[in-house]
N, C-alpha and C positions, 0 to 999 in steps of 0.2 A: 504494500500500500504506500508507505512513505518512510524515508529516512528521517529519523527524529533527532533532535539535539539531545545530547547526553548530559545529565546533571553532573556537576563536578564536586569533588571533595570540598566540603565547607557549605554546600547548599543544605539548609535545614530539612528540606523535604526528604533527603536521603536517610535521615535519622528517624523518620516516622514509620512505625510498623504498618505494613500493607493490610488492607481489608480482604476478607475472603471474596471470591468470585461466586455470586449466587447461582449463575447459570453458565457452566463451562461452554455450552453450545451456542451462546448468544452471539449476535452479530458484533457486539462491542468486544467480546473476548476474542473473536476471530480477527477483528481489526487490530487489537492490541498485539496479538500473536504475529500478525503479518508485519506490523511496524517494528516489532522486536527483531524478526528475521531480517528485514531490510536494513535496519540500523546495524545489526551485527555484521552482515555481509559488507556493508560500507566500511566499517572499522577494519575488517580483515583485508579488504582491497587497498585501503589507504595506508595501513600500518603493518600488516602481516601478523597482527595479534588479534585475538578474540576467539573465545570458545563458548561463551555464554553471556547472557544479559537478562536482567530482571526488570519487570515493568516499572518499579520506582525510579530506575535510572533514566527513563524517558518521561518522567513526571506523571506516571499513571500509578496511583497508590493501591494497586490490586495484586493479589498473589498469583502472578503469571511469570514463568521463566521460559526462555528459549535457549536451547543448547545446540551446538553444532560440533560434534566430535567426528564420528564416522558418518553420521546422518543428521539431518535436522530433527529436532525433538522439542515439543512444547509440553510443559507440565503446568497444570492448573491446580491451585491450592496445595502445593507441595509442603510437606512437613516432615521433619526428622523425628521419628518416634523412638529410636534407640540408637546408641552409639557405643563404640568400643571404648574401654578405658585406655587402651593402648593408643598412643598418638605418634605423629611424625611431623616433620618440619619442612614442607615443600616451599619453593619459591612461589610468590604470588604477585600479581599486578591487577589492574582494574581499568576498565574503560572510563570509570569515574575519576581516574587519576590521569586521564589522557594517555595511558600506558607510558608515562614518562618516568616513573620510578617503580622499583620492585623491592620486595622484602620477604624474609622468611616468616611464615606464620605457623601456628600450632593448629593441627587438624587431627580429628579422630582417624584411626586407621581404617575404620569402616563405619557406615551409617545405614540404618534402615529408613527408607523414605516411603511415605504414602502420598499419592497424588491422583489427580484425575486427568485423563486425556481430554482434548478439546471436544470429543464426542460424549463426555460425561462418564466414561467407563473408569472404575476405580482400579488402581494398580498399586502394588507393593514391590519394592526391590531392596536388596542389600547391595550397596556399592562400596567398592574400595578403590585404592589407587587413584588414577587420574579422574575417573568419574566421581568417586567419593569426594575427592578434594573439590572438584568443580561444583557438585551439588551443595556442599557445605558453604562455599563462597556465595553462590546465587541465593540460597535460602537465607543466609545471613542478610543479604540485601532486603529480603522481604520482611525481616525482623528489625530493620533499622541499624544493622551492624555492618561496619566496614572492615576490610582486610587489615587496615592499620590498627584496629582494635584487637586483632589476633596476632600482631607482630611479636615475634619472639624477643627481639631486642632492637633498639634503634641502630645498633651497630651493623645490622644486616641491611639497612636501607641503602639502596644504590640507584643511581640514575640509569636509564635505559642503555646508553652506550657502554657503560661499565658492566652492567648485567650481561649484555650480549658478548662482550669480550671475555668475561671471566666465568659466568655461571649458566649460560643458556643451555649448554649440553647436559646439565644435571637437573633440568627443570621440565615441567609439563609443556614448555614452549619450544622444545628442542626440534620440532618438525620444521 
């Protein structure tokens, strides 16, 4: 439908928890999902970065996430219902940082997520690795939490050029 502007770190709207979507199959939800897909595709085309985006990042305070790893995938009303006690510390960045800086964050080794597809069907999945990390990042957006809130240490903060030179190969962005 449209490439939308992405709210940037510091915008108070990014800190407001998103509301549930009452009707996953509504035209409004389909429009939001299309805008998320178009906006993510634009980021990837312009920067080479972007694996997912949440509706609050385009100013829509609803629980909708669009991912693109091996395929495009829209999740409506996703929630983490269980998580491992074991954690790991992947590199993270965000479209709401204009992908200008990266940091290490603490994430659960796996999460159980429940969500609805755009047709309203209920799904459950256990996700680990890159998918688990990405789902935690995007669902955090729905809860008003930013990656910098999960940063392991300010000492891990680095600008994009430095990240690409030193750390990209050990990150989910290695592709």
